[in-house]
N, C-alpha and C positions, 0 to 999 in steps of 0.2 A: 939297285934293280928291284930288291924286295919292297922297298917303299913305293916305287913306281907301280908295281903290280898290285899292291894293296889299294892304292888310290884308284886304279882303274876298276877294280871290283866294286869299290864303294860307289863309284860313279854309275856303274851299270845297275847297281841295286836301287839307286834313287830314280832310275828311269822307268821302272816297272810300277811305280806307285800310281794308283788310279786317280783320276782327277776328282777334286772335291765337289765340283758343282753338279756332277751327275747324281750324287746322293741327295742333293737338295731339291732337284727338279721333280723327283718322283712324288714326295709328299705334297708339294705345292699343286701338282697336277691332280692328285687324288682329292685334295680339299676342294679344288675348283669344281670337279665333277660332282662331289657330294653336295656342294652348295647349289649347283645347277639342278640336281635331282630334288633337293629339298625345297626349291623355289615354288613348285606347283603343289606341294603337299599341304594338307590342312588337317586340323585336329578333329577327329570324329569319335563318337562313343558308340560302341556296339553293345546292345542289350538284348537278351533273349526273353522268352516268355515268362520266366520265373524271376526276373529282375537281376540276373547276374550280368554285370557290365564290365566293359574293358575299353580302355582308351587306346586308340590307334591313330597313327599319323600316316595318311595315305594320299595318293593323288586321285584324279578323276577316273583314270582307267580302272583302278581297283574297285571303285564304287560302281562303275558302269557294269563290270563283269559280275559283281556280287549281287546287285539288284536287278540285273537284266534291263537296264534303262538305256535309251538313246542318249547321246552326249548332249543334245540340245536341252534335255530336261534338267540337267544340272545347272543350266544358266538361270533357272527360276530360283535356285537357292543361292545365286551369286549376289554380289553387292549392288548390281544394277537394279534388281527387283526386290531389294531388301525392304522397301516401303510398301510393297504390294502384298495382298493376301490371296492365297489360292490353295485349293485342295484338288489335286488332279489324280485321276485313276489310270493306272497302267496295267499291263497284263499280269505282272507278278508283284506289284508294289503300289503304294500310295505316296504321293509327294505332298508334304504338308509344309506350307509357308504361311505361318500365321504370326504376324508381328516379329518377335525375336526368336520364335521357335521355327527352325528349319530342319526338317527330318525326312527320312525315307523309311516307310514302314512296309515290311513284307509280312507274310503269314507266319514267319518264324522268328524274326528279329527286328530290332529298331536300329537305325543308323542316324544318330543325332549330330548335327554340325555345331561346332563351337560350344561344347557342353560346359565349359568353365566360365562362360560369361555370367556376370552378376544376375542378369534377368533370367537366365536359363536354369540356374541352380535350383530354384523352387520346383521346376518341372522335373528335374532329375531326381530330387529327393522324393517327390510324390511317386514317380515311377518305381523307385526302389522300395518304397513303403507299400504301395498298393498292388503291384504285380505279384509278389509272393502270396498275398492273401487271395487274389482272384484266381491263381493257378494252384490248386491243391496238390497236384502231382508235379513236384519239382524235377524229377528224373523220369526218363522213359521207362515204362513198365514192359515186361515181356509180353508178347502177343498172346491174347486169349482166344477163346473159340470164336468170338465175334469180330476178330481182327484178322487181316490178311498179311501174310509174310512174303516179302519179295525175295525170291531165291537168289537174285543177282547180288545184292549187297546186304541182305539181312535186315533191311529196314521194315518196320511194320506200318501198315496203312489202315485207316479206320474202316471198320465194318459198319453195318447199319445202326447198331445200338450206339457205337462210339460216335458216329456222325450225328445222331440225334442228341447225344449229350453235348457235343460241340456246338450244336445249334441252340441248345437251351441257354447256354451262357453266352455273354457278349464276345464276339471274336476278338482276337488279339489286336488287330488293327483298329477296331473301334474302341477298345479300352485305351489305347494310346491316344486316339483322336479325342476321346472324351476328356482325358486328363489334360491334353493340350488346350482344348477349348475352355476347360475349367480354369486353368492357369491364366490364359489370355483374358478371359472375362473378368477374373478376379483382379488382374492387373489394371484393366480398363476401369473397373468399378472403383478401385483405390485411387486412380488418377482423377476420376470425376469427383470423388469425395473430397480430395485435396483441393481441387479447383473450386468446389462449392464453398469449402471452408475459407478460402482466400477471397472469393469473389463477392459474397454477400456483404461482409463488413466493409470492403473497399467501395462497393457501390453505395452503401448507406453513407459512408464518409464523403463520397463525391456529391451526393445529393445535399448534404449539409454545407459543404465547403467546396466550391468549385475553384480548384487551384491547379497549377501546372503539374505539381507532384502527383496529385490524385488522378488527374487525367492521364498521365504517363503510366501509372500503375494499372488503371483500367484498360488502357490500350494494350499493354503486355498480356493482361488476363484474357482479353478478347482474342489475341493472336494465339495463345495457347489453347483456348477453347475451339478455335477454328481447326487447328491441327488435330486436336483430340477427336473432334467430331468426324473428321475425314478418316481417321484410323478406325473408329468404331463403325463407320459406314461401310468401309471396305470389307471388314470381317462379316458384317451383317449381310451385305450384298452377296458375298460368296456363299454363305449358308442358304440364303433365299434362292440363289441360282440352283443349288443342289436340290432344294425342296421342290422346285418347280419341274424338275425332270427326273422321273423314276428310273430312266435308263442310266443316267449318270450315277444315281445312288446304287443301282444294281452293280455297276462296274466297280464300286468301292469294296464289294465283298471279296476281298483277296483270299481269305480262308476258304470260302465256298469254292472258288475256282481252283484253289490248291487241292482241296479234297477231291474234286472231280478229276483233276489230272492224276493224282496219286491213285485213285480208284481205277482209272483206265489203264495206267501202267501196271498196276498189280494184277488186274484181270488178264492183260495181254501176256505178262510174264508167267503167270500160273498156267495159262493155256498152252504156251509154247514150250516150257521147260518140263512141266509135269503132265505129260499127255495121258498117263495110265491111271488117272484117278478114277474112283468109282463113280457110277452114274448118280448116286445120291449126293456125293460131294459136289459134282458138277452142277447138279440141280440147285443145291443150296447156295453155291457161289453165284450162279446166275441170278438167283432170286435176290441175294443180298446186294449184288451190283445194281440190279434194276430198282430195288427199294431205295438205295442211297441216291441213285441218279434222279428218281422221281421226287424224293424228298428235297433234294438240293435245288432241283429246277422249279419246284412249286413254292419254294420259300419266297415270301415277298420281302419288301424293304421296310416293313413296319418298325423293326427295331431301330434301324438307322434313322428313319423319319422321326420317331419319338425322341431320339437323342438330339437330332439337329433342331427340332422344334423347341425343345427345352432351352437350349442355349440361344436360339433365335429370339425367344421371348425375353431372355435375360439381356441380350444385347439391345433389344428394342426398348426395354426399360432404361438401360444406360443411355441410349440415344435420347429418350424423352427427358431424362435429367439434364442432359447437355442443352437440349432445346429450351428447357425451362430457364436455365441460367442465361441463355442467349436472349430469351424474351425479357428477362429481368434487366439485362444490360440494355436492351433496346428501350425498355420503359424508362430506365434511368437516364439514358441519353435524351429521350423525348422530354423528360422532366427538366433536365439541365438546359436543354434548348429553350424550353418555355421560360425558365428563369432568366436566361440570357436575353431572350426577346423582351421580357418584362423590364429588365435593367436598361436595355437599349431604348425602349419606349419612354422610360423615366428620363433618360438623358435627352431624348428628343424634346420631351415636354419642358425640361429645364432650359434647354436651348431656346425654345419658343418664348418662354417667359422672359429670359434675358434679352431676346430680340425686341420684345414689346417694351421692356424697360429702356432699352437703348433708344428706341423710337421716341419715347416720351422725353427722355433727357435731351435728345437731338433737337426737339422742338424748343425746349428752353434755351438751348445753345443758339438756336436760330434767332430768337428774340434778342439775346445778348449781343450777337453779332450785328444785328440791324442797328441797335442803339449805340453800338461802339463805333459806328462810322463818323468821320469828322465832317458832318454835314450840319449846317445851322438848323436848329429846331426850337420852337417856342416852348416845348416841354422842358427843355433844360433850365428855363428861367423860373420854373415853379419850385417852391421850397417843399422838401419832403417827398418829391416825386419818386425818388429811388426806391424807397420801401414799398410804396404802392405798386410800382412797376414790377419789382421782383415777386411780390405776392400774387399779382395777376398772372404773370408768366408761369409761376409754379402751379397755380390753380389750373390753368389751361393744360399744362403738361400732365397733371394728375388726372384730369377729366379724360384726356386722350388715352392715357394708360388704362383707365377703368373701362372705357368703351371698347378698346381693342381686346382687352382680356375677357370682357363679357361676350364679345363676338366669338372668341376662340372657344369658350366654354359652351356657348349656345350651339355651335357646330361640332361639339364633342372632340375638339382637337386637344383639349386638356382634360385630365381626370378630375373627379370631384375632390 
């Protein structure tokens, strides 16, 4: 009986063991959820005004909330529009899509897509090298007399003197835009220089020796030139479009709009939360706000216009280089076609000479065929007639050849 009771307890103990598959299902489900979440995420680099950067992997919703952009604007930075060039202004950000540089620039930070690409690394290095030099104050300083303090969150907003100092230097978004244009223009210039270095020797070799290998090489160079010209033309047209419209250039001043919004919020907060200020302080604050507002509204787009014009001229020079190479290719093609036409004419002349020679020989053959007939003739009884007959027939054929050849030269059907 003791053995039986022991076996029953052991059997009941084995029944309470939890199933093994339940512990395996949970990790697999979590991995599937993580893979699903990571499917829409992309690598971005966040960089502030002083060049401090951070790599983040986030989805579109995070970028939309951070930059205050509609979701359709992120399609411009997608793979569908990767070959297009555009600079778009929004309320709080600039969307930059220039060649391989795809970024969102606000008044305070830069969001760069795919910063680890080989083509984007020079742009990232230049940002890290130039932004600390252009931003002398790496950290925020405490508010001074010419700055306004927001009582709600303790942030400081620029007063009139600070706003004027911000206007004296190039805004953050234009610093990033300038470096992006510089990197893109340098890349295009380098590509054009490499194309020129390969094209001119290949074209000279083709002019000397027209062969299938040389023709194939020039054909590939011309295809590369066409693609490169299209890329340069897209960036140039986008800058030209901005230069033609002052309103579009004014919308690119994100820092100016940011200062206006911060000034308005600071004045509203100071008037609502601190109502018992002295009359002198209220007068000074009102005067400061009106001064900043007037200064910001009266500022023109001269800085941005000069910036865009400089790179427009550079792109125009790059485009002229490409057009010069294309003209040289067209000239070489014309020269090769002239050479081929000349060879073709020489072949036609040779064919004409051979035809005249065949006509002269055919006359001699005609005489031989006539005398070869089995018809009785008194000439057959003359001794030594064979040599005389052959000489006469050859002479007649030669005379016919000279006459026809002279006629062809007289009518300029043959060269001299």
